[in-house]
C-alpha positions, 0 to 999 in steps of 0.5 A, spaced: 499 499 500 502 507 498 500 512 502 500 519 502 495 523 498 488 520 497 489 515 492 497 517 491 496 523 488 500 529 488 498 537 491 502 543 492 500 549 496 499 552 488 494 546 485 491 543 492 485 540 488 490 535 484 490 530 490 484 532 493 478 534 487 473 538 490 477 543 495 478 551 494 484 554 498 482 558 504 482 566 504 488 565 509 492 561 503 496 557 507 489 552 509 485 549 504 476 548 505 473 542 504 466 543 500 462 539 504 456 536 501 453 531 507 455 528 513 463 530 515 467 526 512 473 531 511 474 537 515 473 545 513 480 547 513 487 543 515 494 546 514 497 544 507 504 540 509 504 533 507 500 527 508 501 527 516 496 533 516 491 529 514 493 523 520 492 529 525 485 529 523 484 522 527 483 526 533 477 530 532 473 523 530 476 516 529 472 515 523 478 519 520 484 515 522 486 512 515 490 505 513 495 510 512 495 514 519 496 507 522 501 505 518 505 511 519 504 511 527 506 503 527 512 505 523 514 511 529 512 516 524 505 517 526 508 523 529 505 527 536 498 523 534 501 516 534 498 514 541 491 515 539 491 512 531 494 506 534 488 506 539 483 507 534 486 501 531 485 497 536 478 499 537 477 497 529 480 490 532 476 489 536 470 491 532 472 486 527 471 480 532 474 474 530 478 469 534 485 472 536 482 479 536 482 481 542 489 478 543 492 483 537 487 489 540 491 488 546 498 488 544 496 495 539 493 498 546 499 497 550 502 499 544 499 506 544 499 506 551 506 506 552 507 512 545 503 517 549 507 515 555 513 517 552 511 523 548 508 524 555 501 525 552 497 524 558 490 525 555 492 520 550 494 515 554 487 516 558 484 514 552 487 508 550 487 506 558 480 506 557 479 502 551 484 497 555 480 496 561 474 496 557 477 490 553 480 487 560 473 488 564 469 484 557 474 478 560 472 478 567 480 482 569 476 487 573 482 488 577 487 489 573 483 494 569 482 498 575 489 499 576 491 501 569 486 507 569 486 509 577 494 509 575 493 514 568 486 518 572 490 520 578 495 524 575 490 528 572 490 535 576 484 539 572 479 538 567 475 533 571 469 536 567 470 534 560 468 528 556 474 524 557 475 524 565 468 523 566 468 517 562 475 514 566 470 516 573 464 513 570 468 507 568 472 507 575 466 507 578 462 501 574 469 498 574 470 498 582 462 494 582 464 488 580 
């Protein structure tokens, strides 16, 4: 698989439409704007400096994580959002099902955790810890899940009203009840 701009096409700052037909330069000139028709399939404006910027969109919505973004993250070229990209891969493995999907997903989640820790990306570490904790809980490993999540959750000092921290607190409460 060749990863880069969509379908291997090459765009440039002067001609982004070569890679993304229907996209027009914004007034700022340093971004491109998507002409959206139905749903949110592309961003309204992103920096146009290479395919890795498209990878970054995965932090906005899991559906925006491309196969190429996953390949780059697995190869150590995922940049600042590599941990989140890998977490999404783990979630997709679980959705696919299959006899080895849980084992594969756990390995990917652990890689994502390691990546988040190396990058000191506490929010991405929390998201990954929640994904792994849910998997562990489904395997009747609630104590391990709780220990993992508590280790990450207690390192936060603010933002307790954010969606991720509220979800983590709820999951911790559920794990304590198991």
